[in-house]
DOVEX-828981 format. One record per residue (C-alpha): residue number from 1; residue in one letter; x, z, y. Coordinates in steps of 0.02 Angstrom, whole numbers. Layout:
REM DOVEX-828981
(rec NUM, A, (X, Z, Y))
...
REM end
This chain:
REM DOVEX-828981
(rec 1, X, (-176, -561, -1295))
(rec 2, X, (-286, -431, -1217))
(rec 3, X, (-154, -370, -1084))
(rec 4, X, (-118, -563, -1054))
(rec 5, X, (-305, -585, -1021))
(rec 6, X, (-314, -436, -903))
(rec 7, X, (-153, -507, -807))
(rec 8, X, (-242, -676, -792))
(rec 9, X, (-411, -588, -747))
(rec 10, X, (-342, -480, -610))
(rec 11, X, (-226, -624, -539))
(rec 12, X, (-385, -737, -539))
(rec 13, X, (-487, -610, -452))
(rec 14, X, (-341, -582, -326))
(rec 15, X, (-335, -769, -278))
(rec 16, X, (-527, -796, -270))
(rec 17, X, (-541, -641, -150))
(rec 18, X, (-395, -699, -44))
(rec 19, X, (-460, -884, -34))
(rec 20, X, (-643, -826, 5))
(rec 21, X, (-574, -702, 149))
(rec 22, X, (-470, -843, 214))
(rec 23, X, (-614, -964, 211))
(rec 24, X, (-729, -844, 301))
(rec 25, X, (-594, -821, 448))
(rec 26, X, (-573, -1004, 454))
(rec 27, X, (-754, -1039, 477))
(rec 28, X, (-751, -924, 615))
(rec 29, X, (-597, -1005, 707))
(rec 30, X, (-545, -1174, 640))
(rec 31, X, (-359, -1187, 628))
(rec 32, X, (-271, -1354, 659))
(rec 33, X, (-114, -1383, 544))
(rec 34, X, (-25, -1458, 680))
(rec 35, X, (-46, -1318, 788))
(rec 36, X, (21, -1192, 657))
(rec 37, X, (165, -1325, 620))
(rec 38, X, (199, -1302, 805))
(rec 39, X, (226, -1120, 791))
(rec 40, X, (315, -1103, 632))
(rec 41, X, (428, -1249, 664))
(rec 42, X, (454, -1244, 844))
(rec 43, X, (613, -1125, 814))
(rec 44, X, (641, -1142, 640))
(rec 45, X, (813, -1051, 628))
(rec 46, X, (746, -897, 722))
(rec 47, X, (593, -889, 620))
(rec 48, X, (686, -901, 460))
(rec 49, X, (797, -755, 514))
(rec 50, X, (663, -636, 561))
(rec 51, X, (574, -675, 385))
(rec 52, X, (734, -645, 298))
(rec 53, X, (780, -488, 396))
(rec 54, X, (605, -415, 371))
(rec 55, X, (595, -461, 194))
(rec 56, X, (764, -362, 164))
(rec 57, X, (709, -220, 283))
(rec 58, X, (550, -205, 186))
(rec 59, X, (636, -189, 13))
(rec 60, X, (774, -88, 79))
(rec 61, X, (673, 49, 164))
(rec 62, X, (548, 47, 9))
(rec 63, X, (706, 89, -105))
(rec 64, X, (754, 225, 9))
(rec 65, X, (586, 294, -15))
(rec 66, X, (615, 296, -211))
(rec 67, X, (785, 383, -181))
(rec 68, X, (714, 504, -63))
(rec 69, X, (578, 553, -196))
(rec 70, X, (714, 571, -337))
(rec 71, X, (801, 692, -224))
(rec 72, X, (638, 789, -189))
(rec 73, X, (615, 813, -376))
(rec 74, X, (798, 839, -423))
(rec 75, X, (838, 681, -499))
(rec 76, X, (950, 527, -461))
(rec 77, X, (865, 365, -426))
(rec 78, X, (998, 224, -401))
(rec 79, X, (988, 61, -294))
(rec 80, X, (952, -46, -453))
(rec 81, X, (818, 73, -514))
(rec 82, X, (736, 82, -340))
(rec 83, X, (731, -101, -323))
(rec 84, X, (662, -144, -493))
(rec 85, X, (524, -15, -456))
(rec 86, X, (497, -84, -279))
(rec 87, X, (480, -259, -344))
(rec 88, X, (367, -213, -488))
(rec 89, X, (255, -98, -381))
(rec 90, X, (229, -213, -242))
(rec 91, X, (174, -351, -381))
(rec 92, X, (58, -236, -476))
(rec 93, X, (-7, -150, -333))
(rec 94, X, (-49, -295, -227))
(rec 95, X, (-129, -409, -356))
(rec 96, X, (-213, -274, -471))
(rec 97, X, (-302, -120, -440))
(rec 98, X, (-164, 13, -403))
(rec 99, X, (-237, 137, -514))
(rec 100, X, (-238, 40, -661))
(rec 101, X, (-67, -49, -654))
(rec 102, X, (37, 8, -498))
(rec 103, X, (82, 180, -566))
(rec 104, X, (131, 113, -744))
(rec 105, X, (234, -17, -657))
(rec 106, X, (336, 109, -565))
(rec 107, X, (338, 241, -703))
(rec 108, X, (407, 104, -827))
(rec 109, X, (537, 23, -712))
(rec 110, X, (608, 194, -663))
(rec 111, X, (610, 262, -854))
(rec 112, X, (701, 101, -912))
(rec 113, X, (833, 139, -784))
(rec 114, X, (856, 316, -864))
(rec 115, X, (755, 428, -733))
(rec 116, X, (676, 551, -844))
(rec 117, X, (487, 514, -878))
(rec 118, X, (417, 682, -809))
(rec 119, X, (518, 646, -643))
(rec 120, X, (451, 463, -646))
(rec 121, X, (267, 520, -654))
(rec 122, X, (281, 620, -501))
(rec 123, X, (386, 500, -401))
(rec 124, X, (252, 364, -446))
(rec 125, X, (116, 470, -397))
(rec 126, X, (199, 544, -235))
(rec 127, X, (258, 392, -160))
(rec 128, X, (80, 305, -165))
(rec 129, X, (-12, 456, -101))
(rec 130, X, (115, 522, 29))
(rec 131, X, (145, 336, 93))
(rec 132, X, (-46, 308, 123))
(rec 133, X, (-60, 474, 199))
(rec 134, X, (80, 435, 321))
(rec 135, X, (-4, 270, 376))
(rec 136, X, (-178, 339, 386))
(rec 137, X, (-126, 489, 502))
(rec 138, X, (-19, 371, 610))
(rec 139, X, (-169, 245, 619))
(rec 140, X, (-290, 383, 671))
(rec 141, X, (-176, 443, 802))
(rec 142, X, (-163, 271, 866))
(rec 143, X, (-349, 249, 872))
(rec 144, X, (-369, 406, 951))
(rec 145, X, (-249, 373, 1096))
(rec 146, X, (-320, 218, 1121))
(rec 147, X, (-162, 121, 1095))
(rec 148, X, (-231, -4, 975))
(rec 149, X, (-335, -154, 1049))
(rec 150, X, (-515, -144, 1098))
(rec 151, X, (-582, -149, 929))
(rec 152, X, (-774, -176, 880))
(rec 153, X, (-871, -14, 847))
(rec 154, X, (-895, -60, 664))
(rec 155, X, (-700, -84, 647))
(rec 156, X, (-672, 88, 721))
(rec 157, X, (-817, 169, 615))
(rec 158, X, (-748, 101, 452))
(rec 159, X, (-562, 152, 492))
(rec 160, X, (-617, 328, 565))
(rec 161, X, (-727, 357, 406))
(rec 162, X, (-603, 297, 275))
(rec 163, X, (-460, 386, 362))
(rec 164, X, (-556, 545, 376))
(rec 165, X, (-603, 554, 203))
(rec 166, X, (-430, 524, 140))
(rec 167, X, (-357, 647, 261))
(rec 168, X, (-488, 773, 212))
(rec 169, X, (-427, 749, 5))
(rec 170, X, (-248, 753, 62))
(rec 171, X, (-267, 906, 160))
(rec 172, X, (-342, 998, 13))
(rec 173, X, (-212, 936, -110))
(rec 174, X, (-67, 986, 4))
(rec 175, X, (-156, 1170, 34))
(rec 176, X, (-178, 1181, -155))
(rec 177, X, (9, 1144, -183))
(rec 178, X, (47, 1306, -87))
(rec 179, X, (-86, 1396, -183))
(rec 180, X, (-103, 1307, -351))
(rec 181, X, (-175, 1446, -456))
(rec 182, X, (-336, 1482, -331))
(rec 183, X, (-354, 1287, -313))
(rec 184, X, (-352, 1249, -495))
(rec 185, X, (-491, 1384, -520))
(rec 186, X, (-593, 1311, -386))
(rec 187, X, (-573, 1132, -453))
(rec 188, X, (-621, 1200, -625))
(rec 189, X, (-786, 1286, -531))
(rec 190, X, (-837, 1131, -443))
(rec 191, X, (-810, 1024, -594))
(rec 192, X, (-909, 1148, -711))
(rec 193, X, (-1055, 1142, -595))
(rec 194, X, (-1053, 951, -596))
(rec 195, X, (-1044, 951, -787))
(rec 196, X, (-1202, 1071, -794))
(rec 197, X, (-1291, 972, -687))
(rec 198, X, (-1253, 793, -744))
(rec 199, X, (-1172, 809, -900))
(rec 200, X, (-980, 807, -950))
(rec 201, X, (-954, 616, -955))
(rec 202, X, (-794, 528, -978))
(rec 203, X, (-787, 484, -788))
(rec 204, X, (-806, 668, -736))
(rec 205, X, (-680, 722, -860))
(rec 206, X, (-566, 596, -786))
(rec 207, X, (-591, 653, -602))
(rec 208, X, (-560, 837, -660))
(rec 209, X, (-400, 792, -747))
(rec 210, X, (-336, 684, -602))
(rec 211, X, (-368, 818, -475))
(rec 212, X, (-281, 949, -566))
(rec 213, X, (-130, 833, -614))
(rec 214, X, (-118, 795, -433))
(rec 215, X, (-98, 980, -384))
(rec 216, X, (29, 992, -516))
(rec 217, X, (135, 853, -456))
(rec 218, X, (124, 907, -276))
(rec 219, X, (182, 1075, -327))
(rec 220, X, (333, 1010, -404))
(rec 221, X, (372, 884, -248))
(rec 222, X, (370, 1035, -140))
(rec 223, X, (471, 1150, -255))
(rec 224, X, (639, 1073, -169))
(rec 225, X, (599, 1146, -2))
(rec 226, X, (565, 1081, 172))
(rec 227, X, (723, 954, 191))
(rec 228, X, (676, 841, 56))
(rec 229, X, (505, 819, 130))
(rec 230, X, (571, 782, 299))
(rec 231, X, (684, 659, 212))
(rec 232, X, (535, 576, 132))
(rec 233, X, (441, 569, 295))
(rec 234, X, (580, 476, 380))
(rec 235, X, (594, 345, 242))
(rec 236, X, (410, 321, 261))
(rec 237, X, (412, 300, 441))
(rec 238, X, (562, 183, 418))
(rec 239, X, (461, 80, 292))
(rec 240, X, (303, 56, 403))
(rec 241, X, (409, 21, 555))
(rec 242, X, (487, -130, 461))
(rec 243, X, (315, -190, 430))
(rec 244, X, (267, -161, 616))
(rec 245, X, (414, -232, 687))
(rec 246, X, (396, -393, 585))
(rec 247, X, (214, -403, 640))
(rec 248, X, (247, -389, 832))
(rec 249, X, (386, -512, 813))
(rec 250, X, (260, -628, 726))
(rec 251, X, (123, -589, 859))
(rec 252, X, (239, -630, 1001))
(rec 253, X, (282, -809, 913))
(rec 254, X, (97, -845, 922))
(rec 255, X, (92, -784, 1108))
(rec 256, X, (45, -607, 1100))
(rec 257, X, (136, -469, 1202))
(rec 258, X, (278, -364, 1141))
(rec 259, X, (241, -179, 1146))
(rec 260, X, (173, -19, 1095))
(rec 261, X, (-16, -93, 1082))
(rec 262, X, (38, -229, 970))
(rec 263, X, (139, -114, 856))
(rec 264, X, (-10, 3, 844))
(rec 265, X, (-126, -145, 794))
(rec 266, X, (-13, -203, 660))
(rec 267, X, (3, -15, 587))
(rec 268, X, (-188, 4, 604))
(rec 269, X, (-214, -155, 518))
(rec 270, X, (-98, -108, 370))
(rec 271, X, (-205, 56, 357))
(rec 272, X, (-365, -56, 340))
(rec 273, X, (-285, -160, 203))
(rec 274, X, (-239, 6, 106))
(rec 275, X, (-416, 76, 131))
(rec 276, X, (-496, -86, 90))
(rec 277, X, (-593, -85, -84))
(rec 278, X, (-505, -236, -170))
(rec 279, X, (-320, -245, -228))
(rec 280, X, (-216, -268, -80))
(rec 281, X, (-365, -285, 35))
(rec 282, X, (-372, -462, -37))
(rec 283, X, (-526, -550, 50))
(rec 284, X, (-561, -417, 174))
(rec 285, X, (-394, -419, 255))
(rec 286, X, (-409, -606, 288))
(rec 287, X, (-595, -596, 343))
(rec 288, X, (-554, -457, 472))
(rec 289, X, (-416, -569, 574))
(rec 290, X, (-526, -596, 727))
(rec 291, X, (-604, -413, 733))
(rec 292, X, (-422, -344, 722))
(rec 293, X, (-317, -463, 826))
(rec 294, X, (-449, -561, 927))
(rec 295, X, (-420, -445, 1072))
(rec 296, X, (-231, -490, 1074))
(rec 297, X, (-239, -683, 1032))
(rec 298, X, (-356, -817, 1042))
(rec 299, X, (-469, -824, 899))
(rec 300, X, (-393, -975, 812))
(rec 301, X, (-213, -892, 829))
(rec 302, X, (-275, -731, 767))
(rec 303, X, (-327, -812, 609))
(rec 304, X, (-158, -905, 596))
(rec 305, X, (-68, -742, 625))
(rec 306, X, (-157, -640, 496))
(rec 307, X, (-126, -779, 358))
(rec 308, X, (53, -792, 405))
(rec 309, X, (66, -616, 415))
(rec 310, X, (4, -580, 244))
(rec 311, X, (88, -735, 176))
(rec 312, X, (259, -669, 224))
(rec 313, X, (228, -487, 185))
(rec 314, X, (121, -495, 30))
(rec 315, X, (96, -658, -43))
(rec 316, X, (289, -675, -38))
(rec 317, X, (318, -514, -119))
(rec 318, X, (199, -583, -266))
(rec 319, X, (298, -730, -273))
(rec 320, X, (454, -633, -287))
(rec 321, X, (383, -524, -414))
(rec 322, X, (345, -634, -557))
(rec 323, X, (504, -718, -579))
(rec 324, X, (604, -557, -536))
(rec 325, X, (519, -470, -677))
(rec 326, X, (535, -617, -799))
(rec 327, X, (710, -606, -770))
(rec 328, X, (754, -431, -764))
(rec 329, X, (618, -382, -895))
(rec 330, X, (470, -271, -895))
(rec 331, X, (324, -388, -854))
(rec 332, X, (231, -390, -1021))
(rec 333, X, (275, -202, -1058))
(rec 334, X, (193, -153, -895))
(rec 335, X, (34, -238, -925))
(rec 336, X, (36, -171, -1100))
(rec 337, X, (58, 2, -1056))
(rec 338, X, (-80, -4, -917))
(rec 339, X, (-205, -87, -1049))
(rec 340, X, (-159, 50, -1175))
(rec 341, X, (-194, 190, -1041))
(rec 342, X, (-358, 117, -1006))
(rec 343, X, (-422, 112, -1185))
REM end
């Protein structure tokens, strides 16, 4: 009952935040239903083909990421295990706080497909962390080169601050993976000083444990050499390129230009949704439609684009995830495991 209550609570929170963000965007630029229908139904066959291909591409490239990570840690992840994990991770990472439910979803689905549990833990951690690193670095490069649209200063500030914080953290952990023992001693000294100053509470202990575990997992990830990491980088690039290509196609449907600037805008927007403080960027992602895409589209079409893009790349994955896991199994077990871990 407790795990079911959490499921309903976080699902309701996600829906509420998403609705609030969408209503805020609509209050800035009202959208008429007939205008949206005209765009979506103008060429229905072409639209359905693009949606279908993008959905297949996103899932296929995500499965490739799992298989690549499996090779990097010396274990085999078959296509079925990768697909189960992809569907589960999308659902629980988008709707619920990823640190609570995303990793247990991935670990459980890999484990039930006979991937060793220790390897599943490394894969779950490394996929999330290295994937965010790729999108953050790519987005900061786009912003620095001026390839995105003319963002508002507040938007640029948020992106640069959040991206820099994450890049700094990732840089430390990567360096620690090559010099693990000095890094562990450094972490112990830092958290020891914090404990003497503020007391060793549960939160501080959890942060220290998470940092140390992150170092250990990155050490294992790099132990296979350079080529598995190159393979992983390539699959990350393919995955985000699938999102970017679909975003450009949808922008074009709403009257936007096809080009590097549009692609960069979609990638930078994706980074924002990853760094936003709510599950899947719910609320923030919808509310920021005009600041991100107003320079590329009229205000009302920018709102329509974001709602459609989110609907077809995030809400659709949530819609697929629930019946898929009910049929394939694992939904109740994942929630129960996540609930037990937090107790």
